[in-house]
GUKOL-134648 format. One record per atom (N, C-alpha, C): x, y, z; atom name. Coordinates in pm, 1 decimal. Layout:
BEGIN
<u X&v Y&w Z&atom CA>
...
END
This chain:
BEGIN
<u 1663.7&v 219.6&w 1105.1&atom N>
<u 1695.8&v 270.4&w 954.7&atom CA>
<u 1582.4&v 300.2&w 861.9&atom C>
<u 1607.3&v 410.9&w 815.3&atom N>
<u 1491.8&v 475.6&w 725.6&atom CA>
<u 1544.7&v 433.0&w 589.7&atom C>
<u 1424.4&v 387.5&w 505.6&atom N>
<u 1415.3&v 323.4&w 412.9&atom CA>
<u 1297.4&v 356.6&w 307.5&atom C>
<u 1313.9&v 410.9&w 200.0&atom N>
<u 1193.4&v 420.6&w 139.0&atom CA>
<u 1081.1&v 527.5&w 204.3&atom C>
<u 1160.6&v 620.3&w 292.9&atom N>
<u 1070.1&v 703.8&w 352.1&atom CA>
<u 974.2&v 630.4&w 485.3&atom C>
<u 1042.7&v 505.0&w 521.9&atom N>
<u 973.2&v 426.8&w 630.1&atom CA>
<u 1071.7&v 396.4&w 703.7&atom C>
<u 1038.9&v 410.7&w 877.7&atom N>
<u 1120.6&v 355.5&w 973.6&atom CA>
<u 1171.2&v 221.3&w 1002.2&atom C>
<u 1243.4&v 155.9&w 991.9&atom N>
<u 1251.3&v 19.2&w 1011.5&atom CA>
<u 1318.7&v -14.5&w 1127.8&atom C>
<u 1323.0&v -108.6&w 1200.9&atom N>
<u 1414.3&v -143.1&w 1308.9&atom CA>
<u 1500.6&v -285.9&w 1256.6&atom C>
<u 1634.6&v -265.3&w 1263.6&atom N>
<u 1706.1&v -353.3&w 1207.5&atom CA>
<u 1730.8&v -435.9&w 1356.7&atom C>
<u 1701.8&v -588.0&w 1315.2&atom N>
<u 1750.1&v -688.0&w 1412.1&atom CA>
<u 1849.7&v -782.2&w 1389.4&atom C>
<u 1914.0&v -764.4&w 1269.3&atom N>
<u 2039.6&v -832.3&w 1220.9&atom CA>
<u 2074.0&v -797.1&w 1087.9&atom C>
<u 2214.7&v -857.7&w 1078.7&atom N>
<u 2265.3&v -873.7&w 936.4&atom CA>
<u 2318.9&v -999.2&w 916.2&atom C>
<u 2336.9&v -1016.2&w 768.6&atom N>
<u 2422.9&v -1145.9&w 717.3&atom CA>
<u 2560.4&v -1053.2&w 654.0&atom C>
<u 2642.9&v -1134.7&w 687.4&atom N>
<u 2772.7&v -1080.2&w 637.2&atom CA>
<u 2864.9&v -1160.1&w 564.9&atom C>
<u 2969.0&v -1131.8&w 493.1&atom N>
<u 3077.0&v -1214.2&w 454.1&atom CA>
<u 3186.7&v -1177.4&w 496.0&atom C>
<u 3285.2&v -1216.3&w 554.3&atom N>
<u 3422.1&v -1190.8&w 597.7&atom CA>
<u 3534.5&v -1226.7&w 489.6&atom C>
<u 3615.4&v -1138.6&w 425.6&atom N>
<u 3703.5&v -1166.9&w 324.4&atom CA>
<u 3856.3&v -1131.0&w 403.0&atom C>
<u 3950.2&v -1219.3&w 395.3&atom N>
<u 4093.3&v -1196.6&w 436.0&atom CA>
<u 4164.0&v -1195.0&w 313.0&atom C>
<u 4253.6&v -1115.8&w 319.3&atom N>
<u 4362.6&v -1063.1&w 207.7&atom CA>
<u 4484.9&v -1154.1&w 257.9&atom C>
<u 4591.5&v -1127.5&w 141.9&atom N>
<u 4698.0&v -1208.2&w 155.2&atom CA>
<u 4808.5&v -1140.2&w 290.3&atom C>
<u 4773.3&v -1013.3&w 299.1&atom N>
<u 4852.8&v -970.6&w 418.9&atom CA>
<u 4794.0&v -998.6&w 528.9&atom C>
<u 4688.3&v -1049.4&w 562.8&atom N>
<u 4643.0&v -1077.4&w 673.2&atom CA>
<u 4543.1&v -985.7&w 735.5&atom C>
<u 4501.0&v -897.3&w 648.4&atom N>
<u 4383.2&v -817.6&w 651.2&atom CA>
<u 4285.6&v -873.4&w 646.3&atom C>
<u 4144.2&v -800.9&w 718.9&atom N>
<u 4010.0&v -870.0&w 689.8&atom CA>
<u 3947.5&v -760.6&w 712.2&atom C>
<u 3843.1&v -782.3&w 594.9&atom N>
<u 3731.7&v -684.8&w 563.2&atom CA>
<u 3587.6&v -758.9&w 560.3&atom C>
<u 3491.5&v -694.8&w 640.5&atom N>
<u 3367.4&v -756.6&w 657.9&atom CA>
<u 3273.1&v -665.9&w 575.8&atom C>
<u 3195.6&v -754.1&w 478.8&atom N>
<u 3073.2&v -692.7&w 402.0&atom CA>
<u 2974.3&v -716.1&w 430.3&atom C>
<u 2843.9&v -634.5&w 420.9&atom N>
<u 2707.1&v -672.3&w 484.7&atom CA>
<u 2669.1&v -706.3&w 347.6&atom C>
<u 2578.9&v -829.7&w 342.0&atom N>
<u 2500.9&v -884.1&w 204.9&atom CA>
<u 2378.3&v -844.7&w 252.5&atom C>
<u 2311.5&v -867.4&w 367.2&atom N>
<u 2161.9&v -817.3&w 413.4&atom CA>
<u 2148.3&v -765.9&w 522.5&atom C>
<u 2039.4&v -686.8&w 525.1&atom N>
<u 1997.2&v -623.6&w 688.1&atom CA>
<u 1849.9&v -673.9&w 700.7&atom C>
<u 1862.2&v -729.7&w 820.1&atom N>
<u 1698.5&v -797.7&w 860.1&atom CA>
<u 1630.6&v -689.5&w 909.2&atom C>
<u 1525.8&v -648.7&w 868.5&atom N>
<u 1429.6&v -534.9&w 909.1&atom CA>
<u 1307.1&v -596.2&w 959.1&atom C>
<u 1242.9&v -509.9&w 1051.0&atom N>
<u 1128.6&v -524.7&w 1132.7&atom CA>
<u 1073.2&v -389.2&w 1064.7&atom C>
<u 927.6&v -422.0&w 1040.0&atom N>
<u 826.3&v -275.3&w 1003.7&atom CA>
<u 728.7&v -271.5&w 1114.2&atom C>
<u 717.9&v -211.9&w 1204.5&atom N>
<u 642.1&v -195.9&w 1323.8&atom CA>
<u 513.0&v -160.4&w 1305.3&atom C>
<u 482.1&v -115.0&w 1161.9&atom N>
<u 351.4&v -80.8&w 1108.0&atom CA>
<u 254.0&v -201.5&w 1122.8&atom C>
<u 318.1&v -334.1&w 1122.7&atom N>
<u 258.9&v -440.1&w 1079.0&atom CA>
<u 294.0&v -563.5&w 1204.0&atom C>
<u 173.9&v -638.5&w 1196.9&atom N>
<u 216.9&v -743.5&w 1284.4&atom CA>
<u 179.3&v -871.6&w 1239.6&atom C>
<u 174.6&v -894.7&w 1092.7&atom N>
<u 144.3&v -1025.9&w 1005.3&atom CA>
<u 307.5&v -1024.0&w 917.1&atom C>
<u 271.2&v -1124.5&w 843.1&atom N>
<u 378.0&v -1174.5&w 721.6&atom CA>
<u 451.1&v -1040.4&w 678.8&atom C>
<u 403.7&v -894.4&w 674.6&atom N>
<u 461.8&v -804.2&w 613.0&atom CA>
<u 523.1&v -732.1&w 710.4&atom C>
<u 558.7&v -769.0&w 818.4&atom N>
<u 619.0&v -736.1&w 925.7&atom CA>
<u 793.1&v -713.4&w 877.8&atom C>
<u 836.4&v -856.6&w 828.3&atom N>
<u 980.3&v -888.7&w 837.5&atom CA>
<u 1006.1&v -862.9&w 693.1&atom C>
<u 1102.5&v -801.7&w 664.5&atom N>
<u 1182.9&v -733.1&w 530.2&atom CA>
<u 1330.2&v -776.0&w 550.3&atom C>
<u 1398.8&v -791.3&w 409.4&atom N>
<u 1530.0&v -775.8&w 417.6&atom CA>
<u 1577.0&v -689.4&w 299.1&atom C>
<u 1698.3&v -605.9&w 333.5&atom N>
<u 1742.7&v -523.3&w 243.2&atom CA>
<u 1849.5&v -581.9&w 191.5&atom C>
<u 1869.2&v -613.5&w 52.3&atom N>
<u 1958.0&v -694.6&w -17.8&atom CA>
<u 2052.3&v -597.4&w -66.2&atom C>
<u 2210.0&v -609.1&w -17.5&atom N>
<u 2280.0&v -503.5&w -64.6&atom CA>
<u 2310.2&v -499.3&w -197.5&atom C>
<u 2313.2&v -622.9&w -310.2&atom N>
<u 2312.5&v -621.7&w -410.7&atom CA>
<u 2193.7&v -553.0&w -510.4&atom C>
<u 2098.2&v -602.1&w -469.0&atom N>
<u 1978.1&v -565.7&w -545.5&atom CA>
<u 1874.4&v -450.4&w -508.8&atom C>
<u 1867.4&v -373.6&w -379.0&atom N>
<u 1824.6&v -260.8&w -347.5&atom CA>
<u 1898.7&v -147.8&w -364.8&atom C>
<u 1839.2&v -30.1&w -369.8&atom N>
<u 1910.4&v 92.0&w -390.5&atom CA>
<u 1949.6&v 168.2&w -261.9&atom C>
<u 2072.3&v 172.3&w -256.9&atom N>
<u 2139.2&v 231.0&w -139.1&atom CA>
<u 2077.9&v 376.8&w -137.6&atom C>
<u 2060.4&v 456.7&w -256.8&atom N>
<u 2009.1&v 594.0&w -254.0&atom CA>
<u 1892.6&v 627.4&w -190.8&atom C>
<u 1809.6&v 496.9&w -193.1&atom N>
<u 1681.7&v 495.2&w -77.4&atom CA>
<u 1671.7&v 487.2&w 29.1&atom C>
<u 1822.2&v 451.2&w 103.6&atom N>
<u 1809.6&v 481.6&w 255.0&atom CA>
<u 1879.2&v 622.0&w 285.2&atom C>
<u 1775.0&v 660.8&w 381.2&atom N>
<u 1771.4&v 796.8&w 426.7&atom CA>
<u 1879.6&v 820.1&w 519.7&atom C>
<u 1869.7&v 731.0&w 625.8&atom N>
<u 1955.8&v 730.7&w 733.9&atom CA>
<u 1967.5&v 578.3&w 835.2&atom C>
<u 2063.1&v 589.8&w 899.5&atom N>
<u 2062.0&v 483.5&w 992.3&atom CA>
<u 2128.9&v 541.0&w 1151.2&atom C>
<u 2073.4&v 476.9&w 1254.9&atom N>
<u 2092.3&v 525.0&w 1388.6&atom CA>
<u 2155.6&v 413.7&w 1461.5&atom C>
<u 2235.3&v 413.4&w 1545.2&atom N>
<u 2300.1&v 320.8&w 1587.3&atom CA>
<u 2269.9&v 334.3&w 1758.9&atom C>
<u 2209.6&v 280.5&w 1825.7&atom N>
<u 2182.4&v 273.7&w 1945.6&atom CA>
<u 2235.3&v 158.4&w 2058.9&atom C>
<u 2312.7&v 194.6&w 2177.7&atom N>
<u 2385.4&v 118.3&w 2232.4&atom CA>
<u 2298.7&v 127.3&w 2395.4&atom C>
<u 2299.4&v 21.5&w 2441.2&atom N>
<u 2216.8&v 24.2&w 2570.4&atom CA>
<u 2309.6&v -64.0&w 2669.6&atom C>
<u 2345.9&v 15.4&w 2780.5&atom N>
<u 2450.8&v -87.9&w 2874.9&atom CA>
<u 2423.2&v -21.4&w 3021.8&atom C>
<u 2404.4&v -136.4&w 3094.2&atom N>
<u 2420.3&v -96.8&w 3259.9&atom CA>
<u 2518.0&v 18.2&w 3288.8&atom C>
<u 2492.9&v 97.9&w 3395.1&atom N>
<u 2571.3&v 160.8&w 3453.2&atom CA>
<u 2655.2&v 150.4&w 3593.3&atom C>
END
């Protein structure tokens, strides 16, 4: 994930699942758990909070899936 002009590794998310009266399901991401590879100390782990952090500062996300052939 690129955020605030820095590249981070996303290693998890916290989310909430909502069910509506019709049986539909909607997942909402609350936080994105990030690693800053520039650091190896306590500055390494960051959390992007959906409610308080500015989504306009997210420049992009990349999804990469690895599977055996």
